[in-house]
C-alpha positions in Angstrom: 4.9 -68.7 -9.9 3.1 -65.9 -8.4 1.2 -65.5 -11.7 -0.2 -69.1 -11.7 -1.0 -68.5 -8.2 -3.0 -65.3 -8.7 -4.7 -67.1 -11.8 -5.4 -70.1 -9.6 -7.0 -67.9 -6.9 -9.0 -65.9 -9.4 -10.6 -69.2 -11.0 -11.4 -70.4 -7.4 -13.0 -67.2 -6.3 -15.2 -67.1 -9.5 -16.3 -70.7 -8.8 -17.5 -70.0 -5.3 -21.2 -69.7 -5.2 -22.6 -66.6 -4.0 -26.2 -66.2 -3.3 -28.4 -63.1 -2.9 -31.7 -62.7 -1.1 -34.9 -61.7 -3.0 -34.4 -58.2 -1.7 -30.8 -58.0 -2.4 -31.4 -59.4 -6.1 -34.3 -57.0 -6.5 -31.7 -54.0 -5.5 -29.0 -55.4 -8.0 -31.5 -55.5 -10.9 -33.5 -52.4 -10.1 -36.6 -54.6 -9.9 -39.4 -55.2 -7.3 -38.9 -58.3 -5.0 -42.2 -59.6 -6.7 -40.6 -59.5 -10.2 -37.5 -61.4 -8.7 -39.8 -63.9 -7.3 -41.8 -64.1 -10.7 -38.4 -64.7 -12.7 -37.2 -67.1 -10.1 -40.4 -69.1 -10.5 -40.4 -69.2 -14.1 -36.8 -70.4 -14.3 -35.1 -67.1 -15.3 -33.1 -66.9 -12.3 -31.1 -70.1 -10.7 -31.0 -70.5 -7.1 -32.8 -72.5 -4.4 -35.5 -72.2 -1.8 -34.8 -72.7 1.8 -36.9 -75.4 3.1 -38.4 -73.8 6.2 -39.8 -70.6 5.2 -39.6 -70.9 1.5 -37.0 -68.0 1.3 -35.2 -67.8 -2.2 -31.6 -67.5 -2.5 -30.6 -66.5 -6.2 -27.2 -67.3 -7.5 -24.9 -64.1 -8.4 -24.1 -65.8 -11.5 -27.7 -66.0 -12.9 -28.3 -62.3 -11.5 -25.1 -61.2 -13.6 -26.3 -63.1 -16.8 -29.8 -61.6 -16.6 -28.4 -58.0 -16.0 -26.4 -58.4 -19.0 -29.1 -59.6 -21.1 -31.3 -56.8 -19.7 -28.7 -54.3 -20.7 -28.5 -55.7 -24.1 -32.3 -55.9 -24.7 -32.7 -52.3 -23.5 -30.1 -51.1 -26.1 -28.1 -49.7 -23.5 -24.3 -49.4 -24.0 -21.7 -47.3 -22.4 -21.3 -45.1 -25.3 -24.6 -43.4 -25.1 -25.4 -44.0 -21.6 -25.7 -40.3 -20.6 -26.6 -39.1 -23.9 -29.5 -36.6 -24.7 -31.5 -39.7 -26.0 -32.5 -40.6 -22.6 -35.4 -39.0 -20.5 -35.8 -38.8 -16.8 -38.7 -40.2 -15.0 -40.1 -36.5 -14.7 -39.9 -36.0 -18.3 -41.4 -39.3 -19.2 -44.3 -38.5 -16.7 -45.0 -35.1 -18.7 -44.8 -36.8 -22.1 -47.1 -39.9 -21.4 -49.4 -37.7 -19.0 -48.9 -40.1 -16.3 -47.7 -39.4 -12.6 -44.2 -39.7 -11.7 -45.2 -42.4 -9.1 -46.9 -44.5 -11.9 -43.8 -44.2 -14.2 -41.6 -45.3 -11.3 -44.0 -48.3 -10.7 -43.5 -49.3 -14.2 -39.7 -48.9 -14.3 -39.5 -50.9 -10.9 -41.8 -53.5 -12.3 -39.7 -53.9 -15.5 -42.5 -52.8 -18.0 -40.6 -49.6 -18.8 -37.1 -50.6 -19.5 -34.1 -48.2 -18.6 -31.3 -47.9 -16.2 -30.2 -46.1 -12.7 -27.6 -43.5 -12.7 -24.6 -44.9 -10.7 -24.5 -43.9 -7.1 -28.0 -42.2 -7.1 -31.8 -43.2 -7.3 -32.1 -41.2 -10.5 -33.5 -43.3 -13.3 -32.9 -42.6 -17.2 -35.2 -44.2 -20.0 -33.7 -44.5 -23.5 -35.6 -43.3 -26.3 -36.3 -46.5 -28.0 -37.6 -48.0 -24.8 -39.9 -45.0 -24.2 -41.4 -45.5 -27.8 -41.8 -49.3 -27.2 -43.6 -48.4 -24.1 -45.8 -45.7 -25.6 -46.8 -48.0 -28.5 -47.6 -50.9 -26.2 -49.7 -48.9 -24.0 -51.5 -46.9 -26.9 -50.0 -43.4 -25.8 -50.0 -41.1 -28.9 -46.4 -40.3 -30.0 -47.3 -36.8 -30.9 -46.9 -36.1 -27.3 -43.1 -37.2 -27.8 -42.9 -35.0 -30.9 -44.2 -31.8 -29.2 -41.9 -32.5 -26.0 -38.9 -32.7 -28.3 -39.8 -29.7 -30.3 -40.1 -27.6 -27.1 -36.8 -28.9 -25.8 -35.2 -28.1 -29.0 -36.5 -24.6 -28.7 -35.5 -24.1 -25.3 -31.9 -25.3 -26.3 -31.6 -23.1 -29.1 -33.0 -20.2 -27.2 -30.1 -20.6 -24.6 -27.5 -20.8 -27.2 -28.3 -17.7 -28.8 -26.1 -14.7 -27.8 -27.7 -12.1 -25.3 -28.0 -8.6 -26.5 -25.9 -6.9 -24.1 -25.2 -3.1 -23.7 -21.6 -2.3 -22.9 
């Protein structure tokens, strides 16, 4: 009987509508509030507008669905989430010859796809998304090749045994 009760409660809790403000939705999806408004206005997010003031309330269900879609579209999965095929915003900044602030703006606006490291403000951009971004903005990909070659040589130097005198 208790199993039926817990299943009943679970399904009831899932059906309770939960709504987020634009700011809360922006934090949840790691996007700007402006981008959330745009997604809402274009029908990508479900919710409603409060008549007085025009403030939006966005359903958790639509946020969750969009987050899962963004995750699939970015090629992110749990197996390679923290692999070496990702770049920090600082690395992307050096590769693309853009300021870190510009890279962060592209990331927050959804132009440069990636994810935030859990429980921190750090961002990671998967290799495929960086390449797509570079192609879209006409950034030469030889910069990425040079960066990877330098990174590879630094790693191989660190792995070489030191010549020690005992």
